[in-house]
N, C-alpha and C positions, 0 to 999 in steps of 0.2 A: 469116772469123779475125776474134779477137777483140781484135786488137793488129795495128798498122800504123805503118810509118815515110813518111811522106808529107814530102817535100822539109823533112824534119832536125828533122818532127813527129812526136813520138810517140803516138798515143791508143791508152790501155788501153780495153779493149771487154770485154761481156759478150761471151760463147756468141753470143748472140742480136744484139747489130752494136752495142747500149745504149752510145752511150762513158759513164766512167765520168769519166775522168781527161786532158786533153790535155797533152802536156811537149814543150818545145826541146827538147829534152836528146840526143845521140844514139846512148845505150844505154839498154833496157829496166832493167837494172838502178840509174839512176840516174834513174828516172824513176821507180819502185816507190820506190824513195827517199822523190824526195820526196813524191812520193801522199802516203806514211804520212808525215811529218814535217807537210803540211798538214793533216794528222786525216781526211781522204780515208776513208771506208769501199771497202773493195775487193769485197765482198759481190759474189758472184756474176762476179767476173773471169776471161777464159781467160789463164792465163800459161803455160801448156803452151809447151816442146819452145824455150825461150830458155835463158842464157844467166845466172842467178840469181848467179854464183858467187861470195860474200865480200862479197852485200850487207847493207846495215846495214834488219834492216826493224824492230827490237826496236816493241813494242807494235803496231803495224799489228792492223787489221780483216780478218782472209781465211775469213770465213764464205763456206763452198760455194766456192773459188777453184781454180780446176785448175789445175794444177802441173806435169801430164802428163809423165813425157819431156825436165822442164825439169834442167839441172844449179844445185844448191845444196848446193855444196860450200863449203864452210865461211860459211855466208851465217850471219846473224842475227835468230833468230826467234824470239827470249825474249821470255813478256811479249804472248804474241800472241793471238789467238782466231781459233781455225779448227776451226771446227764443220764435220762435211760436205767437208772439203778430201778431195783427191784428188790423191796426192802418188805414181802407178802411176810404176814404172819412173827414178824420181828418186835424184840421186843426193845421195846425204845425209850425207859422208864430214864431218867436220870441224864438222857444225852445232851451232849450239846454239839447244834447241827448249827452255830452260830456265822453269819456273812459268808457258808457255804451256796451252793449252785446246784437245787436242787429241780432239773428243770426234767417232765415226762418221766418224773419217777412212780411207780407202782407203789403204799401206802396200803395198799386189803390188807387189813387185817389185822394190824400193828396198834401192838398196845406203849400208845403215850401216857404220861404221868412227869411232868416238871422238864417236861423236853427241850430245851432252850432254841428256840430260832430269831434269835435277834441279830437283825438285818440279813436275812438271808434274802437271796430269792427262789422264788415260788413258782414256777408257771406251767403247768399245762401236767399236774398233778396229777391220780388217781384216793381218792379217803372213804375212807367208810365202815368207819371208829366210830361212837361216842367217845371215848376220847381225843378225837382228832379235831373234835367240837371247842374241847379246851384249849386248845393252843391258842397262842396270844399273836393272830395273825399279822397285828396291827404292828407287830417290834416288825416285820422283813420291809425291806427293804421294797422290796416289787413281789406284788401278791397279785397272779392274774388267769385268767383262760383256767384256775384249776377245776373240778367237780366233783361233789361227795354220790357215791351210789349206793340208792336204802337199800334193808335187806330183800325186797321184790326187784331189785334191778334198775329200779327206774334209779335214770341218769338226773342229778340238779345240779346245773351250772354252779360254778363259784368264782366272781369276777372281780369279786373285792368282797374286806372282810366281814363274813355273818356276822350279827347282833344275836353276842349269846347267852341265854339266863339260865339262870341255876333256882333250882328252889322246890319245883316242879316232883315228880316222879319221874322225873328221866330227865337229861337236859336238854333245852333246848337251842336250835339257831334259826335266826329269820334271813334267805338268801335272800336277792333281788328279784327272785321266781319262786323257791319254792318257802316250805318249812316243813324243819324236821327235829324228831318229836323225839328221842335215842338215838335207830335208825330205822325211822319211819319216817318218809317223807309225804309232805300232798302240794299242790301247787297254793300258792297264796286264793288265789280265787277259789276252791278246792275249802281252805281251812276258813274263812272268810262264810262262808256258806255255813259251815257248821258250828262257827264257835261266833257270830254276831252276835245272836239273839241271847243266849245263855251262855255267861261266862263261868263255865266250868272251875275256878279257879281263879288262883294272884296273880300265877303266871301265866295265863293267856287271856286277861285282863291285860298283862305290862304286856302284851307282845299285841294287841290289838290299837296299843297307843302307840306304839312303835311301826311300826306296819302302817298306820296311818302320816306319820312323819316320814316312814321313805320315800311314799306313794309321793308326799306334796316334795321331797328333797328334788324329785329328775325332773321337776319342770317350774318351781322356784328356790326360793330361799326360805325354810322352816319357820313355819313360826313357830308361834306358844302354842303346844298344845297340852290338852289336863287327858289326865289318863282318866280312864272311864270309873263313874263312883261305884262305889262299894266293894271296891273287890281285895278292903282290909290291908292287910301287910304285905307292903310289897317285895316277892322274892330276890334274892340278891340277880345282880346284871351285872358282867363280866365286865370289867371300866375294864381291860383288857384287849379288847376286839373295836376295831372301830365306828363309828355311828353313824351309816351315809349322810 
């Protein structure tokens, strides 16, 4: 194990057992806070399966840290260096990751919600949950070379913030190559073939309009496009994400 609590002493370790930090605290959250405050690099620390909720880790060095399965609800991770960190199945509701570097991180199974990513660098990261599609990616300083993996394992490159549409049975996100509905994805060509002739819902009609705009934006300045007739009241569209 990478962390131990022996006779009231919490020891933070790497997965291989190397001791990184010793604390006389009785809670791992406080021990991590002390390590960050003391300027200790927690590079490669094993912080998996812990209750780190509402911790204040501002400015910490968490490169290649294993947070898998931990509760990080309401945790302050602003201005942190987290290259190569793993967040598999972590709860990040209400967490603040503002102005942090999230590079090559794994967010598989993560539950987001009200997660602040303002000014963040997100590059080379993996996402696979519906709640990830609700993140305000346009707030990032850099967002590139990321990947959404659907329930079947289909990888969908996300090289710029997707257009996200709410109001349907599930969240719909449009990337430059795929349409993602909930946690299932298909290529734009496949989705167009399935939905061009029959618009099944207002969300589908709005998505078609934006796909046309996106295709035009890749070759020329976008012209004014008219939404397909008869789609009824338009569902809400997240104004938080950039439209190409």
